N, C-alpha and C positions, 0 to 999 in steps of 0.2 A: 504494500500500500504506500502511496505517496502522501506526504503531509503537505497539503495545499490549504492555505487559509483564505478561501475564496470570499468569505464574509468581509475580510479586510478591504475588499474592492467595492463594497456597497456604496461608498461615498462617490464613486465614479458614475453611478447609474443616474439617469434622468427619468423621472416619471411625471405623469400628469393624468388628471381625470379626463375622460372623454364624454361625449354627449349622452351616452347610454348609462353613465354612472360607473363605468368600469375604470380601473387604473390601467394606463398604458406605460410601456417602457420604450425608450429610444434605443434602437439598434444602430450603433455607430458604424458598423461595417455595411449593412444594407441601406443605411441612411433613411430609416422609416420607423414610425411608431407602431408598436405591436401590443396586443392585449397582454397584460402581465399575468401569466399563469406560473405556477411553481417551477415547471420545467424551463420556461423561458427565463426566469430569474437565474437559474443555475447556468443556462447557456450564456447569458449576458455577463455574469460574473466570471465565467471561464474565459470569455473573449477579452474582458478587461485585464484579467490576470496575464494572458498571453501577450497582450500589447504592452502592459506596464513592465513586464519582465524582459521585454525585447526578444521573446521567443519567436515571434513571427509578426511582420508588419501587417496592418489591416488589409492591404492590397492582395495578400496571399492567403487570406482566410475566406473560405467558402462556407455558407450556412444554408442548411435545409434545401439541398438540391436533390433532384430526382435521379435515381439510378435504377437500372433494371437488372433483376436477378432471377434467372429461370423464367423469363417472360412475365415477371411480376414487378410492378413499379413500387419502389420504396423511396423514402427520403432520409438521408443521413442528417445528423445534427450539425457537425462541424468537420471540415477537412482543412488541415494546414498544409500548404504547398511549399516546396523548397524553392530556391532561387532559379532552378532550371524549369520550374513549372510542373514538377511531378508531385503527386500527393504523397505526403510523408507521414502524417499523423491523422488518424480517424478518431473522432471523439463522440461518444454517446452520452448525452446528458439525460438525467432522470430527475424527477421531483425529489426533494429531500425525504419525503415519506416512502419512497420506493426503495426496497431492499435490493442491494446489488447482488443478485443471486445468479445461478447457472443460466437461467433464461435470458438475463440481460447480457451475459458474456456470449451466449450463443447468438443473440441478435447482432451484436457488433461483428462477430466472426463471420456471420452470414453476409453482412454488408461488405465485409472485406473480400469476399469471393469476387466481387466486381471491381473493387478498387485496388487490392493488393498493395496496401501500404505497409511499411515495416513496423509501425508503432500503433497500438490500439490503446485508447484511454476511455475508461468508464467512470463517470462521476455523478453523484447526487448532491454535490455541494458540500456534504459533510465527510464523505469518504470518496477517495479517488484511487483507482487501480490502473496501472499501466503495464503493458506487455510489449516485448519485442518479438517479432515473428521471424522464425527461421523457415523460409519457404522450401529450402532443399531437404530438410528433415521433417517437414510438415509438423512443426512443433512451435511452441511459444514459451517464453519465460518472463516472469514478472521482473519489473525494473523498479528501483526504489527512488529514482529521481525523475523529474519531468524532462523528457528529451527535448533538446533544442532543434529547431528546424534549420537545416543548412542552406 
């Protein structure tokens, strides 16, 4: 498990009420306001963490894009691209109330069938797990530090 204090980035978030009485949060990468759901809060905290720690510039962060796996459309949460434009880190964000169990790890591994990134990260804002993928041995190993994007 990686020790990320995502809550420390709460002051970087911008929120506002909308006409429907919901709270919205500003996505600095997509440059738009979104309804603030628990998973979206975790996603935005993780994005601010990456930007603040200089792990990846905003221009190389992709959020909620569609991918096709076995003819089924899915949407990943976050992909961080390296300087050559290749996907390097796939991030799956869950609400803080969601337990990071085998089903969550299977979900991100399934998404990685299409993306084939070397690092997978799963976070619910309170707990974060990261893995490096060994494609030759069809294996993965946990890492204890957040990988930087090259």
